[in-house]
C-alpha positions in Angstrom: 41.4 7.3 -8.1 37.6 5.8 -7.0 34.4 6.7 -8.7 32.5 9.9 -6.1 29.2 9.8 -5.5 26.8 13.4 -3.6 24.2 11.9 -2.0 20.4 13.3 -3.5 17.3 14.2 -1.6 15.7 11.7 -2.2 18.0 8.9 -0.8 18.2 10.3 2.1 17.7 8.0 4.8 18.9 4.8 2.0 20.4 1.6 3.0 23.3 2.1 1.1 23.2 -1.7 -0.7 19.8 0.0 -2.1 20.9 3.1 -3.0 24.2 1.1 -4.5 21.3 -1.2 -7.2 19.6 1.6 -7.3 22.3 4.5 -8.3 25.4 1.9 -10.2 25.3 -1.2 -9.9 22.7 -4.2 -8.8 25.1 -6.4 -7.6 24.1 -10.0 -4.9 24.3 -8.7 -0.9 26.8 -11.3 -0.3 28.9 -9.4 -2.4 28.0 -6.3 -1.4 29.5 -6.9 2.2 32.1 -8.7 0.8 33.8 -5.7 -1.1 32.2 -3.4 1.5 34.7 -5.6 4.0 37.5 -4.8 1.2 37.4 -1.3 1.8 36.0 -0.4 -1.8 32.9 1.4 -0.6 33.7 4.2 2.0 31.8 6.8 3.1 32.4 10.3 4.2 36.0 8.2 3.9 35.6 5.8 6.0 34.4 2.0 6.3 31.2 1.5 7.4 27.9 -0.9 6.8 25.6 -2.0 4.1 22.7 -0.8 6.7 23.8 2.4 7.1 21.4 4.5 6.4 22.4 7.7 3.8 22.2 11.3 5.2 21.5 13.8 1.7 25.5 15.6 1.3 26.8 11.9 2.3 30.0 11.2 -0.3 30.2 7.6 -1.5 33.6 6.9 -3.4 33.6 3.5 -4.8 37.1 1.9 -5.5 38.0 -0.7 -8.8 34.0 -2.5 -9.3 34.5 -2.5 -12.9 35.2 -5.8 -13.2 31.9 -6.9 -11.7 29.2 -8.5 -13.1 25.8 -7.4 -12.5 22.5 -9.6 -11.1 21.3 -10.5 -14.4 17.3 -10.8 -13.2 14.7 -11.2 -15.7 13.1 -7.6 -17.4 10.3 -7.4 -15.4 7.3 -5.9 -18.0 5.5 -2.9 -17.2 1.4 -2.0 -18.3 1.6 0.5 -20.9 -2.2 2.4 -20.4 -4.3 3.3 -23.5 -4.4 7.6 -23.5 -7.8 6.9 -22.9 -7.0 4.5 -20.0 -4.8 7.3 -18.6 -7.6 10.1 -18.7 -9.9 8.5 -16.8 -7.6 8.9 -13.9 -7.9 12.5 -13.4 -11.9 11.4 -12.5 -10.2 9.3 -9.5 -8.1 12.6 -8.0 -9.3 14.2 -4.4 -5.7 15.5 -3.3 -2.7 16.4 -5.4 0.4 19.0 -4.7 4.0 18.6 -5.0 5.1 16.1 -2.0 2.1 13.3 -3.0 -1.9 12.5 -4.6 -5.1 10.8 -2.8 -7.0 8.9 -5.0 -10.5 7.0 -5.4 -9.0 3.9 -6.7 -11.2 1.3 -8.4 -12.3 -1.8 -7.7 -10.9 -4.3 -10.1 -7.1 -3.1 -9.7 -4.1 -4.3 -8.2 -1.6 -0.9 -6.5 1.2 -2.9 -8.4 1.6 -5.8 -10.9 1.5 -9.3 -10.0 2.3 -13.4 -10.6 -1.6 -12.9 -11.0 -1.8 -9.4 -12.1 -0.8 -6.9 -14.5 -2.3 -4.1 -15.0 -2.3 -2.0 -12.5 -2.6 1.7 -10.3 1.0 2.8 -10.7 1.8 1.2 -13.8 -0.9 3.3 -14.9 0.2 6.5 -12.5 3.6 7.0 -13.8 2.2 8.3 -17.9 -0.3 10.8 -16.0 0.4 14.3 -15.9 0.4 14.2 -12.1 4.2 12.5 -12.0 5.4 14.3 -15.3 8.4 14.8 -13.1 8.9 12.8 -10.4 8.0 8.6 -9.8 5.0 7.4 -7.5 6.0 5.5 -4.5 4.1 2.9 -2.8 3.7 4.3 0.8 0.5 1.7 1.8 -1.9 -1.0 -0.4 -5.4 -1.9 -0.6 -6.4 -5.1 -1.9 -7.4 -5.7 -5.8 -11.3 -6.0 -5.0 -11.5 -3.0 -2.5 -11.7 0.8 -3.8 -11.2 4.1 -2.1 -8.5 5.8 -1.0 -5.0 5.3 -1.9 -2.2 8.0 -1.1 0.7 8.0 -3.8 3.8 9.5 -2.6 6.1 11.5 -5.3 8.9 11.6 -3.6 11.6 9.7 -1.7 11.2 11.7 1.5 7.8 12.0 2.2 7.5 7.7 0.8 9.7 7.2 4.1 7.5 10.0 6.2 4.5 8.1 5.4 5.8 5.3 5.9 6.6 5.7 9.3 3.3 7.4 10.5 1.9 4.0 8.8 4.2 2.5 11.2 3.4 4.6 14.9 -0.2 4.5 13.5 -0.3 7.9 13.0 -2.5 7.5 10.0 -6.2 7.0 10.8 -8.2 5.2 8.4 -12.7 4.5 7.5 -13.8 1.4 5.6 -17.5 1.2 4.9 -18.3 -2.7 4.1 -21.7 -4.6 3.4 -21.9 -7.5 5.0 -24.1 -11.0 5.4 -25.9 -11.1 8.5 -27.8 -8.9 11.6 -24.2 -7.9 14.0 -24.7 -8.6 17.8 -24.5 -4.9 18.7 -22.7 -5.9 21.3 -19.5 -6.6 18.7 -17.5 -2.9 18.9 -14.6 -4.0 18.8 -12.8 -6.9 17.3 -9.5 -9.1 18.1 -7.6 -11.5 16.4 -4.4 -13.8 16.2 -4.2 -14.0 13.1 -2.0 -16.6 10.7 -1.1 -17.1 7.4 2.2 -19.0 6.5 5.9 -17.7 4.8 8.2 -20.5 3.6 6.5 -23.2 5.4 6.4 -21.9 8.8 3.4 -20.7 11.2 2.9 -16.9 11.8 0.5 -15.5 14.4 -0.1 -11.8 13.9 -2.6 -9.6 16.5 -5.1 -8.0 14.9 -7.3 -5.2 16.2 -10.0 -3.3 14.8 -12.8 -1.0 16.3 -16.3 -1.6 14.8 -19.6 0.3 14.4 -23.1 -1.0 13.2 -24.7 1.9 11.5 -27.6 0.4 10.0 -28.4 -3.5 9.9 -31.5 -5.7 9.2 -32.3 -9.5 9.3 -30.3 -10.0 5.7 -27.3 -7.5 6.0 -25.3 -5.0 7.9 -24.0 -1.5 7.0 -21.0 -1.0 9.1 -18.4 1.2 9.6 -14.5 0.6 10.3 -11.4 1.1 11.7 -8.4 -0.8 12.1 -6.1 -0.3 14.6 -2.9 -2.7 13.1 -2.8 -3.1 9.7 -2.5 -6.9 9.0 -2.8 -8.4 5.7 -7.1 -9.5 4.7 -6.8 -8.6 7.8 -11.0 -6.8 8.0 -12.0 -9.5 5.3 -10.7 -12.5 8.0 -12.2 -11.0 11.0 -15.3 -9.9 9.6 -15.5 -13.9 8.8 -14.7 -14.8 12.3 -17.6 -13.3 13.3 -19.5 -14.7 11.1 -21.0 -12.5 8.8 -18.4 -12.1 5.7 -18.3 -9.1 3.4 -20.5 -9.3 0.4 -18.5 -10.2 -2.9 -15.8 -11.6 -1.2 -15.7 -14.9 -2.8 -11.9 -15.7 -0.4 -13.7 -15.5 2.9 -16.7 -16.6 2.6 -16.6 -20.3 3.3 -20.5 -22.1 2.3 -21.5 -18.9 3.2 -25.6 -19.0 2.4 -27.8 -16.9 0.6 -25.1 -15.7 -1.1 -24.8 -12.9 -3.7 -23.9 -13.2 -7.0 -21.7 -10.1 -7.1 -18.4 -9.3 -8.5 -18.1 -6.6 -6.5 -16.3 -6.5 -3.2 -18.2 -4.0 -0.6 -15.4 -2.9 0.8 -14.3 0.4 0.2 -12.1 2.5 2.4 -13.4 5.5 2.7 -11.0 8.5 5.0 -8.3 9.2 6.3 -6.3 11.4 8.6 -2.9 12.4 9.5 -1.0 15.5 10.1 1.7 16.4 8.6 4.1 19.1 10.4 1.7 20.2 12.0 -1.4 20.5 9.2 -4.2 18.3 9.2 -4.9 16.5 6.5 -8.4 14.5 6.3 -9.9 13.5 3.5 -12.7 11.2 2.3 -13.6 8.8 -0.8 -17.1 8.3 -2.4 -18.7 5.0 -2.4 -19.2 3.4 -5.7 -22.6 3.3 -7.6 -22.7 -0.9 -7.2 -22.3 0.6 -3.5 -24.4 2.5 -3.3 -27.5 1.0 -5.0 -27.5 -1.8 -3.0 -27.9 0.7 0.4 -30.6 2.1 -1.9 -32.2 -1.3 -2.2 -31.7 -3.0 1.3 -31.4 0.5 3.9 -32.9 3.2 1.7 -30.1 5.5 2.3 -29.3 7.9 -0.3 
């Protein structure tokens, strides 16, 4: 007799192979393909493919895989925040509902853990009251040193919905930045072919961002940015390309004169807007005291 499973709502539109790893046994992709070819996994009584997108209520039957050994991945160490740190996140919450939260992410902390970072937003939020009966799903990212609006879904359904909205560019983001130098008034849009390397392969991606100058003097500019595409480090690279790198950016600020010694990247995800089920959502995130102090000192903005 096969082991039978019914797909719940959290795995609607999830690939069959991903569901298998998460819910039953973690196997290499090649082995999953093999047992599917051997007809050991059926969906709704039929043979299928590993890439099949599951639907809520699908019946999955798995035959005779008890002798297979799961992949022995290294245990991922999770960050365990202190109670005081967990409590601090109450101050960052902009929106909290049954499907997602919106936070004002502080600068200096990544969204998730990586090779160079341990402390991260996701592991902290897992331990807060906002995810007592759910888990956080990443739907987009902002850089470790960038502050501002971050959406985190509470269920797979809304995670997939937000991912789709970002992909079809139905979520509109506005950033504020403080940069070196006086930006030319003619610059209203930045279009670039950004280059990066993956496994020694050169990859070129088109990047487009709209730009509006709010205040400007001979030393600095205070600007608003609307990225149309969503490339890694897009705004930071594009502003360097026009000769106006972001203050506090040590990576995309090569040999720039009159650099200010600051650990704060002056880039802030200020606003985000989108529509779900004919309901318009608009959120704003206040910039940091460091950002505000710079505005007061250099532009008399309060």
